[in-house]
Phi, psi and omega in degrees: 000326177292317178299315180299316180295317183296323183291347174252012180058040182087160179235161178253134181245127176285111184198136171263351185258326183289122181287123182296149179288118185291347183268000180252145180220119355283140182276346177201161177222172176248136178282178179296337178264015178066030177266145180280124179245109184273132179277126181241107177270177184303321182293316179299320178297318179298320179295323178297320179294321181296323179298321179290317184293324183292348177292341179285143185295124176074017185239128180229140176218135178204161172258139186218161182198155175281336177251095190274141166256317179251121183296339179291349180261012183299137183278154173278183185300313181293320180296322180297322180297317181291322177297326177292322176296322177296322180296320182291317184233091183295348181278351177285116185282328183199172178216146174208159176198159171243121184212131180053050181055031178229129177266128180234141180217134174227122174262133183286141174253104186269138183291126175246175183298322182291339181285339186292341179306316181260334190251000181297324182298339181271000175095008182284149172235163180303128179104341177290151174270116184258355179162198179202169176255120183256131178235132181223132170209161187276129179247017183299318180297321180296316181294323180297320179294321178295320178297320176298323180290323183288348177300326180227107185298317181299312179297327179295315180300310179302315182300318181295319178298312179298317180297322180295312180298316179299321180295318180297313180297316178300319180296317178297313179299317182297313180298318179295315177297320179298316178300313181297314178300320178295322175297314179298316178298319177300316180295318180297318180297316178300314179296320179294319177299318179295317180295318178298318179297316179301317180297317178299314180298318179296317178297320181292317177298319179297315178302316179295319179297315179298319180297315181296316180295323178296317179295319178297319181295321178296320179294318177300315180300315179298320181292318178297321178297315179295320180295322180293324177296317178296317180297318177297321178297317178296321177295319178297316181295324177298320176296322179295316180301319178299321180288331181286331188304309183296312178299324177297315177298319179295318179297320179298317180295318179299318181294323179294319180294320179297320182301308185291325178295318180295321182296315182295340179266006174095011180286149184299121183294319181299316181298316181294321179298318178297317178294322178294318177301317178300313182296319181294324177297320178294320178296318179297321179294318176300316180295318183292322179299315180292330175294318181299315179299316185295315181291329185292321181267008176278117183291142176286137179272325182226157176292151182207165171279138179214154178279123185299315184294322180298316181292327174295320180293328175300314179297318179297319180299322178295324183259005189301313185296320180296317179298315180297321181297323181265012177057036179263126182269117177248125178236144180248124179249110180219110186279342184209164177285126182241123180257131182243146176251115180171212181259110188294309185294321179296323177296315181300323180293323176296314180296316178302321180293320178295318177297317180298314178300316178298316177301315181298321180292317182295323177289316185297319183270001176053051179294137186293311178243075184298138184211138175233130177238141176239120182246134176240149179195172178206157170232204185291334185242333188228161175245137183238143173225115184247126177248115181228156184224175177248039185270010175098355176084184185248139180302138185300328182287345181253343193297332180271003182240354188296340180268001180286144177295136178069012174264125181215150175253005180271121180288118174061020178234308187280156177257349181076014184250336187303301183292329175299312180294323179299315179296319178300316180299312184293317185282310188277322183268332184239008175054033180246199178225152175229118183232162180225149175206157176274136175239182179298122174070007182187201182234154181228121173258125185243120174263126177240121182240132179288146175286116186238150175266151177297125181297335182258013187294328183263007182257000000 
């Protein structure tokens, strides 16, 4: 143990109870977590062992030296004589004797290279004897037993023979028992190692499951937040629509009153009818627009069959004015009627988000002839909706990250939640996929939805 300790120049023990050795400097340090780390060098470790050993009745163990650092290690008269002999002849490895029913043993401590860390200051060189380990215990009881045996030689011989036989039998039994116990211990160790490994695997699996569940919960929370925002927006637009109804009706009545008043004043009735029709068309358009917005942001409660092209048109209608203002041409290519089973408004919101992202890129990059195309198709298993633009595509270093939450390439504009929520809606709510790839002159977002039957169709 001393050799092991010395090759590491002492070890540090985490303890608030162990009193640091006052002869070591530094005798303790503080860890990053403010825990006390006590420095234990070979001598300190030997003294700790001696404290434990000395608890046994009649047994003493200590480290001692003629050149003291710690006064508690001072040798007695006999120990000093032996240490002097070690100094004269460093090749003597140990000394022992039995005197006055006491067994004494001193093993020499020869200086090695690792010892010089603490003892070079005392003038020691490699090979010098710097002290010894002293062991003392009482053998009185053993001698008393031998004296009893020597009282009768015959009995002693018989006893020795019996004792020898008993010792041999005991040794055989002991060896056999030891072998059996070692086998049992080996099996127990193997079993324990297996259990520990299983526990480690379980802990790792549990840690991974907890991590996955936390991520899922965070995703659900983000989705709920976004849905609640959309629902709140729909409710707000509904309130606006309610407030608009009466003023729109009032404006219509005022216009009608103006019409008949103007006619009574001799104004051309045909001219007034044409202007009135134009004004009514604008009022009707305003009323219909607010209804479109209100219905668009109203979340679907249950799955339903919906026409794919109609929902795409709803998304286009919401963004139409912004697209026209920025001279962006959007075309929908759909060769046949395609019916989808799912959440219509949520699907429209995904398409609207893809259109909005494409529009932002086309405006930011100032494309000369900005264009957005939406293609729909289907095969035996899936329905496809592809939204592509001619905005120059997505940088390769970002293309694998654009669906991550809070990741955005828009400077001071994007929140990084739109495409993430869109992917969540398509994957989690409609069991489909949303993927992206670069195409010639732009990017293509492909929504793939499985063809599903209405779960309540046969009920």
